[in-house]
Every structure is written in structure tokens, then in C-alpha cells.
C-alpha positions in Angstrom: -14.9 -32.5 -48.9 -17.9 -30.5 -47.7 -17.1 -27.2 -49.3 -16.5 -28.7 -52.7 -19.9 -30.4 -52.5 -21.5 -27.0 -51.7 -19.9 -25.4 -54.7 -20.8 -28.4 -56.9 -24.4 -28.2 -55.6 -24.7 -24.6 -56.7 -23.2 -25.2 -60.2 -26.5 -25.9 -62.0 -30.1 -27.1 -61.7 -30.8 -30.7 -62.6 -32.8 -31.2 -65.8 -35.3 -33.5 -64.0 -35.2 -34.3 -60.3 -37.7 -36.5 -58.4 -39.1 -36.7 -54.9 -40.7 -39.1 -52.5 -42.8 -39.6 -49.5 -41.4 -38.8 -46.1 -43.6 -41.2 -44.2 -43.2 -44.6 -45.8 -40.7 -46.8 -43.8 -41.8 -50.2 -45.1 -42.4 -50.3 -48.9 -45.1 -52.6 -50.2 -46.1 -53.6 -53.7 -49.4 -51.8 -53.4 -50.4 -48.2 -53.0 -49.8 -46.6 -49.6 -52.6 -46.7 -47.0 -55.2 -44.0 -47.2 -54.9 -42.8 -43.5 -52.1 -40.5 -42.4 -49.2 -41.8 -40.3 -49.3 -41.3 -36.5 -46.6 -38.7 -36.7 -48.1 -36.6 -39.5 -50.5 -33.7 -38.8 -54.2 -34.6 -39.0 -54.6 -32.5 -42.1 -51.8 -34.3 -43.9 -53.8 -37.1 -45.4 -52.8 -38.6 -48.7 -54.3 -36.9 -51.8 -56.1 -39.4 -54.0 -57.1 -36.8 -56.6 -55.4 -33.7 -58.0 -57.9 -31.5 -56.1 -56.8 -33.3 -52.9 -53.1 -32.7 -53.8 -54.0 -29.1 -54.4 -55.7 -28.8 -51.0 -52.6 -30.4 -49.4 -50.2 -28.0 -51.0 -52.4 -25.0 -50.0 -51.6 -25.8 -46.4 -48.2 -24.3 -47.1 -48.5 -22.0 -50.1 -50.7 -20.7 -52.8 -51.9 -23.2 -55.5 -54.6 -21.5 -57.6 -56.4 -22.1 -60.9 -55.8 -25.8 -61.1 -56.0 -27.2 -64.6 -55.6 -30.8 -66.0 -55.3 -29.6 -69.6 -52.1 -31.2 -71.0 -51.6 -28.2 -73.3 -51.8 -25.6 -70.5 -49.2 -23.0 -71.3 -48.1 -22.9 -67.7 -46.4 -26.3 -68.1 -42.9 -25.9 -69.8 -42.6 -27.6 -73.1 -39.8 -29.9 -72.0 -38.5 -31.6 -68.9 -41.9 -32.8 -67.5 -43.2 -36.4 -67.6 -46.9 -37.0 -68.0 -49.5 -39.6 -67.1 -48.5 -43.1 -67.9 -44.8 -42.6 -67.0 -43.1 -43.3 -63.7 -46.3 -44.6 -62.1 -48.1 -41.3 -62.7 -51.8 -41.5 -63.2 -52.7 -37.8 -63.7 -51.0 -34.5 -64.2 -52.1 -30.9 -63.5 -50.8 -27.4 -63.0 -51.6 -24.6 -60.6 -50.1 -21.1 -59.8 -48.3 -20.1 -56.6 -49.3 -16.5 -56.5 -47.1 -15.9 -53.4 -43.9 -16.9 -55.3 -45.2 -15.9 -58.7 -44.5 -19.3 -60.2 -46.2 -22.5 -61.3 -46.6 -25.9 -59.7 -46.9 -29.0 -61.8 -48.7 -31.7 -59.9 -48.4 -35.5 -60.4 -50.6 -38.2 -58.9 -48.3 -41.1 -57.9 -50.2 -43.9 -56.1 -47.3 -46.3 -56.6 -44.7 -44.4 -54.7 -42.0 -47.1 -54.9 -42.4 -47.3 -58.7 -42.0 -43.5 -58.9 -38.9 -43.5 -56.8 -37.4 -46.4 -58.8 -38.0 -44.5 -62.0 -36.4 -41.4 -60.4 -33.4 -43.5 -59.4 -33.0 -45.0 -62.9 -33.3 -41.6 -64.5 -30.7 -40.0 -62.2 -28.3 -43.0 -62.7 -28.6 -42.5 -66.5 -27.8 -38.8 -66.2 -24.9 -39.3 -63.8 -23.4 -42.0 -66.2 -23.6 -39.3 -69.0 -21.5 -37.0 -66.8 -24.3 -34.9 -65.6 -22.8 -34.5 -62.1 -25.3 -31.7 -61.2 -28.3 -34.2 -61.3 -30.6 -33.8 -58.3 -28.3 -31.2 -56.7 -30.7 -28.3 -56.9 -34.1 -30.0 -57.1 -37.4 -28.2 -56.9 -39.5 -31.3 -57.0 -41.5 -32.3 -53.9 -43.6 -35.3 -52.9 -46.3 -36.4 -50.5 -47.7 -39.8 -50.0 -49.6 -40.2 -53.3 -48.5 -37.2 -55.3 -45.4 -35.3 -56.4 -44.9 -31.9 -57.8 -42.4 -29.6 -59.5 -42.1 -26.1 -58.2 -40.9 -23.7 -60.9 -39.7 -21.2 -58.3 -37.2 -22.1 -55.5 -39.3 -20.1 -53.0 -42.3 -22.4 -53.6 -40.2 -25.5 -52.8 -38.9 -23.9 -49.6 -42.4 -23.0 -48.5 -43.5 -26.6 -49.0 -40.8 -28.5 -47.2 -39.5 -26.0 -44.6 -42.4 -25.8 -42.1 -41.7 -28.2 -39.1 -45.1 -29.9 -39.6 -44.6 -30.5 -43.3 -44.7 -34.1 -44.5 -43.4 -33.1 -47.9 -39.8 -33.9 -48.9 -37.3 -33.6 -51.7 -35.9 -36.9 -53.1 -32.3 -37.2 -54.3 -30.6 -40.2 -55.9 -27.2 -38.5 -56.4 -24.7 -39.7 -53.7 -22.8 -36.4 -53.9 -25.8 -34.3 -52.7 -24.8 -32.5 -49.5 -27.4 -31.9 -46.8 -26.2 -29.2 -44.3 -26.4 -29.5 -40.5 -29.8 -28.9 -39.1 -31.7 -30.5 -42.0 -33.3 -34.0 -42.3 -31.9 -36.8 -44.3 -34.2 -39.7 -44.4 -34.3 -43.1 -46.0 -36.3 -43.4 -49.2 -38.2 -46.4 -50.5 -35.5 -47.2 -53.0 -31.9 -48.0 -52.0 -29.5 -45.3 -53.1 -32.0 -42.4 -52.7 -32.8 -40.3 -49.7 -35.4 -37.7 -48.6 -34.7 -34.2 -47.2 -36.3 -30.9 -46.2 -33.3 -29.0 -47.6 -33.7 -27.0 -50.8 -30.5 -26.1 -52.5 -30.3 -23.3 -55.1 -27.6 -21.4 -57.0 -29.7 -18.2 -56.7 -29.3 -18.0 -53.0 -33.1 -18.4 -52.5 -32.9 -21.9 -51.1 -33.5 -23.1 -47.5 -32.5 -20.6 -44.9 -29.6 -21.0 -42.6 -30.5 -23.0 -39.4 -28.6 -22.3 -36.3 -26.3 -19.5 -34.9 -23.3 -18.0 -36.5 -20.4 -20.4 -35.9 -17.6 -19.3 -33.6 -14.7 -21.8 -34.2 -12.7 -20.4 -31.3 -15.3 -21.7 -28.8 -16.1 -25.1 -30.4 -15.3 -28.4 -28.8 -13.1 -31.4 -29.5 -12.1 -32.6 -32.9 -14.4 -34.8 -34.9 -13.2 -37.5 -37.3 -11.8 -35.8 -40.4 -12.3 -32.3 -39.1 -10.1 -29.8 -37.3 -10.7 -29.3 -33.6 -12.8 -26.2 -34.2 -15.3 -28.2 -36.2 -14.7 -25.7 -39.0 -12.7 -26.2 -42.1 -10.6 -23.3 -40.7 -8.9 -20.4 -42.5 -5.7 -20.4 -44.6 -2.5 -18.8 -43.4 0.9 -17.8 -44.8 4.2 -16.6 -43.3 5.1 -14.1 -46.0 3.9 -12.5 -49.2 5.9 -15.1 -51.1 4.0 -17.9 -49.3 0.7 -16.2 -49.9 1.5 -15.8 -53.6 2.4 -19.5 -53.8 -1.0 -20.3 -52.1 -3.2 -18.4 -54.5 -1.2 -18.2 -57.7 -1.5 -19.0 -60.6 -4.8 -20.9 -60.5 -6.8 -18.4 -58.5 -5.0 -15.1 -58.7 -2.8 -14.2 -61.6 0.4 -13.0 -60.0 2.5 -13.4 -63.1 3.3 -9.7 -62.5 3.4 -8.8 -58.8 4.7 -5.6 -57.2 5.5 -5.6 -53.5 5.0 -2.1 -52.3 3.5 0.1 -49.5 2.5 2.7 -52.1 -1.3 3.2 -52.5 -2.1 1.7 -55.9 -5.5 1.8 -57.4 -7.2 2.5 -60.7 -10.6 3.8 -62.0 -11.7 0.1 -62.5 -10.1 -1.5 -59.5 -10.5 0.0 -56.0 -8.8 -1.8 -53.1 -10.3 -2.1 -49.7 -7.2 -0.7 -47.9 -7.1 3.0 -48.5 -4.0 4.8 -47.4 -0.9 3.6 -45.5 -1.2 -0.2 -45.1 0.3 -0.2 -41.6 -2.6 1.9 -40.4 -4.9 -0.9 -41.5 -3.0 -3.6 -39.6 -1.3 -4.8 -42.8 2.3 -6.0 -42.4 3.3 -6.4 -46.1 1.4 -5.7 -49.2 1.6 -6.6 -52.9 -0.5 -5.9 -56.0 -0.9 -8.5 -58.8 -1.9 -7.6 -62.3 -1.1 -5.0 -65.0 -0.5 -1.6 -63.5 -1.6 1.5 -65.4 0.7 3.2 -67.8 0.3 3.7 -71.5 -2.8 1.4 -71.2 -5.4 1.2 -68.4 -4.6 -1.0 -65.5 -6.4 -4.4 -65.6 -6.7 -7.6 -63.5 -5.6 -6.0 -60.3 -5.8 -7.9 -57.0 -4.1 -7.1 -53.7 -2.3 -9.6 -51.4 -1.8 -8.7 -47.7 0.0 -10.3 -44.8 -1.7 -9.1 -41.7 -0.2 -8.3 -38.3 -3.5 -7.0 -36.7 -6.6 -8.7 -38.2 -9.0 -6.9 -35.9 -7.8 -3.5 -37.0 -8.1 -4.5 -40.7 -11.6 -5.8 -40.2 -12.7 -2.8 -38.2 -11.5 -0.3 -40.9 -12.9 -2.5 -43.7 -16.2 -2.6 -41.9 -16.4 1.3 -41.8 -15.4 1.5 -45.5 -18.0 -1.1 -46.5 -20.9 0.5 -44.5 -20.0 3.9 -46.1 -20.1 2.4 -49.6 -23.5 0.7 -48.8 -25.1 3.8 -47.3 -26.4 5.4 -50.5 -28.1 2.5 -52.4 -27.4 -0.6 -50.3 -24.9 -1.9 -52.9 -21.1 -1.9 -53.2 -19.7 -0.1 -56.1 -18.9 -2.4 -59.0 -15.3 -1.3 -58.9 -14.9 -1.8 -55.1 -13.0 -4.8 -54.0 -14.2 -7.2 -51.3 -12.0 -8.3 -48.5 -11.4 -12.1 -48.2 -9.5 -13.1 -45.1 -7.5 -16.0 -43.7 -6.0 -16.2 -40.2 -3.1 -13.8 -40.9 -3.6 -13.0 -44.6 -6.1 -11.3 -46.9 -6.9 -10.8 -50.6 -8.8 -7.8 -52.0 -10.5 -8.3 -55.3 -13.5 -7.2 -57.3 -13.4 -10.2 -59.5 -16.1 -12.7 -58.7 -14.2 -15.6 -60.4 -11.2 -14.9 -58.3 -13.4 -14.9 -55.1 -14.9 -18.3 -56.1 -11.4 -19.8 -56.3 -10.5 -18.2 -52.9 -13.5 -19.7 -51.2 -12.3 -23.1 -52.3 -9.0 -22.3 -50.6 -11.1 -21.6 -47.4 -10.8 -17.8 -47.5 -14.0 -16.1 -46.2 -15.5 -12.7 -47.1 -16.0 -10.1 -44.5 -19.7 -9.1 -44.7 -21.0 -6.2 -42.5 -24.4 -5.7 -44.1 -27.1 -5.2 -41.4 -29.1 -8.4 -40.9 -27.1 -10.4 -43.4 -27.4 -14.2 -43.3 -26.3 -17.0 -45.6 -28.4 -19.8 -47.1 -28.0 -23.2 -45.6 -24.9 -25.1 -46.8 -22.7 -22.0 -46.8 -20.2 -21.1 -44.1 -21.2 -18.4 -41.7 -18.6 -17.7 -39.0 -17.9 -15.0 -36.4 -15.6 -12.1 -37.5 -13.3 -10.2 -35.2 -15.4 -7.1 -35.3 -18.9 -6.8 -34.0 -21.7 -6.6 -36.6 -19.8 -8.6 -39.3 -19.6 -12.2 -40.3 -17.2 -14.3 -42.4 -18.9 -16.2 -45.2 -18.4 -17.9 -48.5 -21.8 -16.7 -49.7 -22.5 -13.6 -51.8 -25.9 -12.4 -52.7 -26.6 -12.3 -56.4 -25.9 -8.8 -57.7 
């Protein structure tokens, strides 16, 4: 399932990922030819030296103060192979001053051997249960060199430009490449090349394409609903909504169905005032209500009769909260919606579970966009989107 792959992809960075050339279609036993392919830009010739690799990288980002000292402090103490392994003949390091991070360069004249070593390494980690292997790689390759970017922004700068011949290699079959990105054949069976950089910090490849509007999309595709979107969840009553989200996502062991406005100093709902004025049909609060002890673990469940009204009032409340410092209060809940239901929560773990149930967050920040691989769909109120991505706080 696509969404599950997205969440798995952001779970962790692989300990060691590898990359490959984007231009080799017919592998040979010898080194690749010294001339650029017909489709590559004239400046994108293979780099036979570390200085040549540095010059190639500098077409896309900064790569300063090149050093071949194996003890250079800019190279992390672990996780990096050296000359003599994986077909690598030389290793160096330079600094990307734009992204404020380092780049570890490898000369790899035998590209196929490098890719085979990468595949073998990935297979070993996957067999050990390291399912995150290659899912958030920051390693990039050209024709005769590879590199590790220590900052996500560096990797994006290298593979994102349309004229770039650099790619990321993955040998994990569960890696998901979003729509709009390339997925090309590698030299080794079981691996592929891509210009998509995934990252758990939200700094990966930018979203490509317009905000999706499921209501206007075409016919069904195999294995997908007719909108081409995973859709949004629905429920016919508070009881059905509780059954949908509890107990694994929202703890509704204690649930109170009420129109009374319930909140606490630590848990502030989105809906403020009479629920009916917000388009809410029926409302419940899950968690321990305040009494002798402070309230805790509060989450609100709503069945919605007028989703546009709910989103319109939630937008106004969100923009008012963002006005002072551009951030929502830590105690403020976020509104996650389905087709005719909603959940209000300030618990990030609860929201992660709701995203897996296909709920989407109403985000009304000016200029907001989501990284590639996340859902970004049209809301019912202008100036807002529905998404399963949250910027790191």
C-alpha cells in the first residue's frame, strides 16, 4: 500500500546506502567510456579523478576544500567505506557551504562492481531485519564516482535539476518513488536509480505537480479508487467513528458524548463553542476529564453535517493562532478530517495513526506545500490543503 510505504520510508535513515550511474544501459566488464552519453549535457563528462568529481559536483552545489586525507575530521568515523572496497580506487571529502554539510567522494571506475557490492550489502541488512535500508539514502553517483551527502539538501541539489545525470541507487524493493520522479534500471538486477530524495526531516525532494483534487479526477486505475486518491474515511455515527479509531489509534476507553464545550489547560480543541455552529452533528471527547487530577490524553471525535463550515471556521482559528509567531500553540489541537468525520488532537503519535487510516490534516499556512511522497489534496475552503505531512516542530 502506497501510504504505508511512505511512512516506512520516513522511519529512519539507512546506515549505508549506495548509488549508481544514470546513463549506463548496457553494462560491460570494463570501465565506462570516457565520453558523455548523447543525452547528457556537454559538461557532464565522467570524472576520472577526485578533482574531476569535484568539478562535476560544483555544477549543482558547493564542494570546497577538497581533501584526500583519510583522517580528515570531516569524514564520520563509521559508516563509510574506503579505497579498495566496492571497486573504489580513491576517497576524498569536500564541504557544501550552501547546505553547511560535507560530501564524501568515491572514485568508482567499475560501476557494475560498485552496484553489485551495494546490492549485496543491502540484501545483508534486509535479511537482518533492517527494513529501512536504502529508504532515505543521501548517496549519489555519476559515471565513475559516487558520493555521500551528509545533508539532505545537498543530495536534493545534486539530483533535482532536470539536466542532472546524477542519481540515487536503491536495492530495497519496498522503496517508493512518488509520481513525477524517475525510476530507472540500474546495472544490477534488483536495484534501480531515481532522482527522488526521501527524508524523515521533510527536507527531501520537493512536491512535483499541482494539489490533487480527487473530485475532478478520471476513471479508476487498477487497485485504486475512481478518484485516483486513497480517499478519506467515513462513519455513520460516533459509535462507528469510535470503532474506526479506537483502541489502536485513539484511546477511547473513557468516552463522553456531549455538546458541552470541554477543554483543559493542556488540551485545546479546534471547535470552540457550540458544535452545531461549526457544522458538527455529534461530538465526543475521549480521555481522562479533569477533576481531582488534571485532564490528560484528551482527543475529540466529530461526526460532521457541514464539512465546509467546519473547515472555514477551523481555518480562521488556525490563522489567528499562527499570526503572532507562525507556530501553533503546543496545546492546540490539529483538525484531521475524513469525508463526514473529524478528529481533533494535539498528540503527534495519534495523528500518525490517523494518517494511516487515511485522515488528512487541514493546513491553512500561507504557501504551504508537502514534500514528494506525501498526500496533498484540495480542501473545501480556499487557501487550505489536506495533507498527511507536518513540518518538524
